[in-house]
C-alpha positions as CSV (number, residue, x, y, z in Angstrom):
1,X,94.2,104.9,107.3
2,X,93.6,102.9,110.4
3,X,93.2,99.2,110.0
4,X,89.6,97.9,110.0
5,X,89.7,95.7,113.1
6,X,90.9,98.4,115.5
7,X,88.3,100.7,114.2
8,X,85.6,98.1,114.5
9,X,86.6,97.3,118.1
10,X,86.5,101.0,119.0
11,X,83.0,101.4,117.5
12,X,81.8,98.2,119.1
13,X,83.0,99.5,122.5
14,X,81.3,102.8,121.9
15,X,78.0,101.0,121.0
16,X,78.3,98.8,124.0
17,X,78.7,101.7,126.4
18,X,75.7,103.4,124.8
19,X,73.6,100.2,125.1
20,X,74.7,99.9,128.8
21,X,73.7,103.5,129.4
22,X,70.3,102.9,127.9
23,X,69.7,99.8,130.0
24,X,70.8,101.5,133.1
25,X,68.6,104.5,132.4
26,X,65.6,102.2,131.8
27,X,66.3,100.4,135.1
28,X,66.4,103.5,137.2
29,X,63.5,105.4,135.5
30,X,60.0,104.5,136.5
31,X,56.9,104.7,134.2
32,X,58.6,105.7,131.1
33,X,56.5,107.5,128.5
34,X,57.0,107.1,124.8
35,X,58.3,110.6,124.5
36,X,61.0,109.9,127.2
37,X,62.0,106.7,125.4
38,X,62.2,108.5,122.0
39,X,64.2,111.3,123.5
40,X,66.8,109.0,125.1
41,X,67.1,106.8,122.0
42,X,67.5,109.8,119.8
43,X,70.2,111.2,122.1
44,X,72.1,107.9,122.1
45,X,71.7,107.5,118.3
46,X,73.1,111.0,117.8
47,X,76.1,110.3,119.9
48,X,76.8,107.1,118.1
49,X,76.3,108.7,114.7
50,X,78.9,111.4,115.7
51,X,81.3,108.7,116.7
52,X,80.8,106.8,113.4
53,X,81.3,109.9,111.4
54,X,84.4,111.0,113.3
55,X,85.9,107.6,112.9
56,X,85.5,107.6,109.1
57,X,86.5,111.2,108.7
58,X,89.7,110.6,110.7
59,X,90.6,107.7,108.4
60,X,90.4,109.7,105.2
61,X,93.4,110.7,103.1
62,X,92.1,114.2,103.0
63,X,93.0,114.5,106.7
64,X,96.7,114.5,106.0
65,X,98.4,117.7,105.1
66,X,98.7,118.7,101.5
67,X,101.4,121.0,100.1
68,X,100.4,124.6,100.3
69,X,97.0,125.2,98.8
70,X,96.3,128.5,97.1
71,X,94.7,131.2,99.2
72,X,91.0,131.6,98.1
73,X,91.4,135.4,98.2
74,X,94.8,136.2,96.6
75,X,96.0,132.9,95.1
76,X,99.3,133.0,97.1
77,X,100.5,129.6,98.5
78,X,99.4,129.2,102.0
79,X,101.7,128.1,104.9
80,X,101.1,124.8,106.8
81,X,100.5,125.5,110.5
82,X,100.0,122.0,111.8
83,X,97.1,119.9,112.8
84,X,94.3,121.7,114.6
85,X,90.9,120.6,116.0
86,X,87.8,121.5,114.1
87,X,84.2,120.7,115.1
88,X,82.0,120.8,112.0
89,X,78.2,120.5,112.5
90,X,77.1,117.5,110.4
91,X,73.7,115.9,109.8
92,X,74.7,113.4,112.6
93,X,75.7,116.1,115.0
94,X,78.9,117.9,115.9
95,X,82.0,115.9,115.0
96,X,85.4,116.6,116.5
97,X,88.3,115.9,114.1
98,X,91.9,117.1,113.5
99,X,92.9,118.5,110.1
100,X,95.8,120.2,108.6
101,X,95.5,124.0,108.9
102,X,96.9,126.5,106.4
103,X,97.2,130.2,106.7
104,X,97.8,133.1,104.2
105,X,100.2,135.7,105.6
106,X,99.0,138.3,103.1
107,X,95.2,138.0,103.6
108,X,95.3,136.7,107.2
109,X,92.8,133.9,106.4
110,X,93.1,130.2,107.3
111,X,91.6,127.0,105.8
112,X,91.3,123.3,106.5
113,X,91.5,121.7,103.1
114,X,89.7,120.2,101.5
115,X,86.8,122.4,102.6
116,X,84.1,119.9,101.7
117,X,85.6,117.4,104.2
118,X,85.2,119.7,107.2
119,X,82.4,122.0,106.1
120,X,79.3,122.4,108.2
121,X,75.8,121.3,107.3
122,X,72.5,122.9,107.9
123,X,70.7,123.1,111.2
124,X,71.9,121.3,114.4
125,X,68.9,119.0,114.4
126,X,69.2,115.6,112.8
127,X,66.6,114.9,110.0
128,X,64.5,112.7,112.3
129,X,64.6,115.2,115.2
130,X,63.9,118.1,112.9
131,X,60.8,116.3,111.5
132,X,59.6,115.7,115.1
133,X,60.2,119.4,115.9
134,X,58.3,120.5,112.9
135,X,55.4,118.3,113.7
136,X,55.3,119.6,117.3
137,X,55.4,123.2,116.0
138,X,52.4,122.6,113.8
139,X,50.4,121.5,116.8
């Protein structure tokens, strides 16, 4: 697990870049509407949320390879195939992480254990964006 201070510095740097992007966007965009401001802030919030989630996920013990899990179909021990990238869709957006990948020679299936650590969640819209979308749809 990465030490706290390097993680903190990386996240602060990310936040700083997003703040600078917002301020630069505000400076060069005339007569902003509330909708434009909301869209930009939601976009930046989503990107920062993805960064926060990726940073925490990367630090979890579950990321490290575990010895041959059982195949979910046949129960045979699966072979470790190394670290591979996975991009699960989470409530904060798509998060790119690396996980240990395992493959069953018999069933030809692969897994990224533990599944709950890399599983996908619901629709691509964040809860706040989904609520806005639902309100707009109702008219």
